[in-house]
C-alpha positions in Angstrom: 94.9 -81.3 -13.2 95.0 -81.1 -16.6 91.8 -80.3 -19.0 91.5 -84.0 -20.0 91.5 -85.2 -16.5 88.8 -82.6 -15.7 86.5 -83.8 -18.3 87.0 -87.3 -17.4 86.4 -86.4 -13.8 83.1 -84.9 -14.5 82.5 -87.7 -16.8 82.3 -90.0 -13.8 83.3 -92.8 -15.6 82.6 -95.5 -12.6 79.0 -94.6 -13.3 79.0 -96.4 -17.0 79.2 -100.4 -15.7 75.3 -99.6 -14.7 74.6 -97.8 -17.4 75.2 -100.4 -19.9 74.1 -103.3 -17.7 70.8 -102.7 -19.6 72.4 -103.6 -22.9 73.7 -106.4 -21.9 70.9 -108.2 -20.7 69.1 -106.9 -23.6 71.9 -108.5 -25.8 71.3 -111.8 -23.5 67.7 -112.0 -24.6 68.2 -111.4 -28.0 71.0 -114.4 -28.3 68.4 -116.5 -26.3 65.9 -116.2 -29.0 68.8 -116.4 -31.4 69.6 -113.0 -32.6 73.1 -110.9 -32.3 74.9 -108.5 -34.4 78.2 -107.1 -33.1 77.4 -103.5 -34.7 74.4 -103.1 -33.3 75.7 -104.4 -29.8 78.5 -102.1 -30.0 76.8 -98.5 -31.1 74.0 -99.9 -28.3 76.7 -99.6 -25.8 78.3 -96.2 -27.0 75.1 -94.6 -27.4 74.1 -95.5 -24.3 77.7 -94.4 -22.6 77.1 -91.1 -24.5 73.5 -90.7 -23.0 75.1 -92.0 -18.9 77.8 -88.9 -20.3 75.5 -86.2 -20.7 73.4 -87.5 -18.1 76.9 -86.6 -15.4 77.6 -83.2 -17.0 74.1 -82.1 -17.0 73.6 -83.4 -13.3 77.0 -81.5 -12.3 75.8 -78.5 -14.1 72.3 -78.7 -12.8 73.1 -79.2 -8.9 75.7 -77.2 -9.2 74.1 -73.8 -10.1 71.3 -74.5 -7.9 73.3 -74.9 -4.6 73.0 -78.9 -4.0 76.2 -79.6 -4.3 78.2 -77.6 -1.6 80.9 -78.2 0.8 78.9 -80.7 2.8 78.7 -83.0 -0.1 79.6 -86.7 0.6 80.1 -87.8 -2.8 83.2 -87.2 -5.2 83.6 -83.5 -5.9 82.0 -82.1 -9.1 84.0 -80.0 -11.8 81.6 -76.8 -11.5 81.4 -77.1 -7.5 85.3 -77.6 -7.3 85.9 -74.9 -10.0 87.8 -77.1 -12.2 85.3 -75.9 -14.9 83.3 -73.1 -15.4 79.4 -72.8 -16.2 79.7 -71.9 -19.7 82.3 -74.6 -20.7 80.4 -77.5 -18.9 77.4 -76.0 -21.1 79.5 -76.2 -23.9 80.2 -79.9 -22.9 76.4 -80.9 -22.9 75.4 -79.6 -26.0 78.6 -81.1 -27.7 78.0 -84.6 -26.4 74.0 -84.3 -27.0 75.2 -83.8 -30.6 77.3 -87.0 -30.1 74.3 -88.5 -28.8 72.1 -87.5 -31.8 74.8 -88.8 -34.2 75.5 -92.2 -32.2 71.4 -92.8 -32.7 71.4 -91.9 -36.0 74.4 -94.7 -36.8 72.5 -97.1 -34.0 69.4 -96.9 -36.3 70.7 -97.2 -39.7 72.2 -100.5 -38.5 69.3 -101.8 -36.8 66.8 -101.3 -39.6 68.2 -99.6 -42.6 65.7 -97.9 -45.0 62.8 -100.5 -43.8 60.8 -100.7 -40.9 60.5 -96.6 -40.9 57.9 -96.2 -37.9 60.2 -98.3 -35.6 63.5 -95.5 -36.7 60.9 -92.9 -36.0 60.1 -94.4 -32.6 63.5 -94.9 -31.6 64.6 -91.5 -32.7 61.8 -90.4 -30.3 62.9 -92.6 -27.6 66.2 -91.1 -28.3 65.3 -87.7 -27.9 63.5 -88.9 -24.8 66.6 -90.3 -23.3 68.8 -87.1 -23.5 66.0 -84.9 -22.6 65.6 -87.2 -19.0 69.5 -87.0 -19.2 69.0 -83.2 -18.7 66.0 -82.7 -16.9 67.0 -84.9 -14.2 68.7 -81.4 -12.1 68.4 -78.4 -15.1 65.7 -76.2 -15.1 63.2 -74.8 -12.7 61.2 -78.0 -13.3 64.1 -80.5 -12.5 62.2 -83.7 -12.0 65.1 -84.9 -9.5 64.0 -82.1 -7.5 60.3 -83.5 -7.1 60.9 -87.1 -6.3 60.3 -88.5 -9.8 63.8 -89.5 -10.1 63.7 -93.2 -9.1 60.4 -93.8 -11.7 62.4 -92.3 -14.6 65.8 -94.2 -13.5 63.5 -97.9 -13.4 62.0 -96.3 -17.1 65.1 -95.9 -18.3 67.9 -97.9 -17.1 65.6 -100.7 -16.9 62.5 -101.2 -19.3 63.6 -99.0 -22.4 67.4 -99.9 -21.6 66.4 -103.6 -22.2 63.7 -103.8 -24.0 64.9 -101.0 -26.2 68.3 -103.3 -26.8 66.4 -106.2 -27.1 64.1 -105.0 -29.8 67.0 -103.8 -31.8 68.2 -107.2 -32.5 64.9 -108.9 -32.6 62.4 -106.7 -33.6 60.0 -108.5 -31.3 59.5 -108.6 -27.6 57.9 -111.2 -25.4 55.9 -110.9 -21.6 58.8 -112.9 -20.1 61.4 -110.3 -21.1 59.5 -107.7 -18.7 60.9 -109.8 -15.9 65.0 -109.4 -16.2 64.2 -106.1 -17.4 62.5 -104.7 -14.6 64.9 -106.6 -12.0 67.7 -104.1 -13.9 65.5 -101.4 -13.5 65.0 -101.8 -9.8 68.9 -102.2 -9.2 69.5 -99.2 -10.5 66.9 -97.3 -8.6 68.3 -98.9 -5.7 71.8 -97.2 -6.2 69.7 -94.1 -6.6 68.2 -94.4 -3.7 71.7 -95.1 -2.2 72.6 -92.1 -3.5 69.5 -90.2 -1.9 70.1 -91.8 1.4 74.0 -90.5 1.8 73.0 -87.1 0.6 70.0 -87.0 2.5 70.9 -84.4 5.2 72.4 -81.9 2.1 69.5 -82.5 -0.3 66.9 -81.7 2.4 68.7 -78.3 3.2 68.8 -77.4 -0.4 65.4 -78.6 -1.2 66.5 -81.1 -3.2 63.0 -83.4 -2.4 64.0 -86.6 -3.3 61.9 -89.6 -2.0 64.0 -89.9 0.8 63.8 -86.5 1.9 60.3 -86.4 1.5 59.4 -90.0 3.5 62.2 -89.9 5.7 65.8 -92.2 6.1 63.8 -95.2 8.0 61.6 -95.5 4.9 64.1 -94.9 2.7 66.0 -98.1 3.9 63.0 -100.5 3.8 62.6 -99.1 0.3 65.6 -100.4 -0.4 65.0 -104.3 0.6 61.8 -104.0 -0.7 63.7 -103.0 -4.3 66.4 -105.5 -4.0 64.2 -108.3 -3.2 61.7 -107.3 -6.3 65.1 -107.7 -8.8 66.0 -111.2 -7.3 62.2 -112.5 -7.5 62.2 -110.7 -11.2 65.2 -112.6 -12.2 63.9 -116.0 -10.3 60.9 -115.9 -12.4 62.4 -115.6 -15.5 64.8 -118.5 -14.7 61.9 -120.9 -13.7 60.1 -119.5 -16.9 63.2 -120.5 -19.4 65.6 -122.7 -17.1 67.0 -125.0 -19.5 71.1 -125.4 -18.4 73.0 -124.8 -15.5 74.8 -121.7 -17.5 71.6 -119.8 -16.7 72.3 -120.1 -13.2 75.3 -118.1 -13.2 73.2 -115.1 -12.8 72.5 -115.7 -8.9 76.1 -115.2 -8.2 75.4 -111.7 -8.3 73.1 -111.7 -5.1 75.8 -113.1 -3.0 77.6 -110.0 -2.5 73.9 -108.1 -3.2 72.6 -110.1 0.1 76.0 -108.8 2.5 75.5 -105.4 0.6 72.0 -105.5 2.1 73.0 -106.4 5.4 75.5 -103.7 5.6 72.7 -100.9 4.6 70.4 -102.4 7.8 73.5 -102.2 9.9 74.7 -98.6 8.7 72.9 -96.1 11.2 74.5 -92.9 9.5 73.9 -92.0 6.0 77.6 -90.8 5.2 78.9 -94.3 5.8 76.5 -95.3 2.6 78.5 -94.2 -0.2 80.8 -97.3 -0.4 77.7 -99.3 -0.7 77.1 -97.2 -4.1 80.2 -98.9 -5.8 79.4 -102.5 -4.5 75.2 -102.1 -5.7 76.4 -100.7 -9.3 79.2 -103.5 -9.6 77.0 -105.9 -8.5 74.2 -105.0 -11.4 76.7 -105.0 -13.7 78.1 -108.6 -12.7 74.1 -109.9 -13.0 74.0 -108.1 -16.2 77.6 -110.0 -17.7 76.4 -113.3 -16.3 72.9 -113.2 -17.7 74.2 -112.4 -21.1 76.4 -115.3 -20.8 74.4 -117.4 -19.5 71.6 -116.9 -21.8 73.2 -115.2 -25.0 76.7 -116.6 -25.5 77.0 -119.8 -23.5 73.2 -121.0 -24.3 
């Protein structure tokens, strides 16, 4: 395997559709309120992808040095775990990706606010730094929050509320109370993907001391929690649609809940957590489909 392929594998490209879902929904909300800028949209996408790649590198590094990723791991093999990248190489990759993230944040701030709204610029730079910190601190360091059952909270906040509302604000320079509903929906579905990961890795996480919520409260609780997350996401989208329904194209987003319903049935019937792995991709792509349909229905077909 060439180094390029190794780094692409470490970047875990399959996680990117979920990471940009918040940007798509935020752009859809902005379009609904009459705002759009292609430069801001593209820069927001690349910035979010940068954060996700940094997170993936850091997750590979953090779990690798803690021994969480071992030969019993059920998901895709990691670069450090498999020996394809050394500890130093991966650490340098994290540093390089952080530098790229910071440049993208600065470019996004320039085109979004230019020399005006300096308070907003400062605020978003702080949020950008917080996003980079969250990407790294999930598994890296003695106080890694992913090992203390806090990963769900951070995913909801950064993938959902910050991803959607932050991107919407870049276009509009304002927020509305109703916009919190689709933001919460993306956050809940993204948390559902993390919960599936934790259900799948229950045995190895418990053995290595990674105290996810599933490890803390058990597999049965984790599955019930999963149902609540996905049903709550559906209700959030339903409420927003009820508040703002204008034309049939705004109903397109509900198509995405068909595979999500099938996914729920599959999870409810799965007794062996090792068999949950294929469901991660299904839920992540269903969330991405929801984001695309929402963006079309409220933004571009509005």
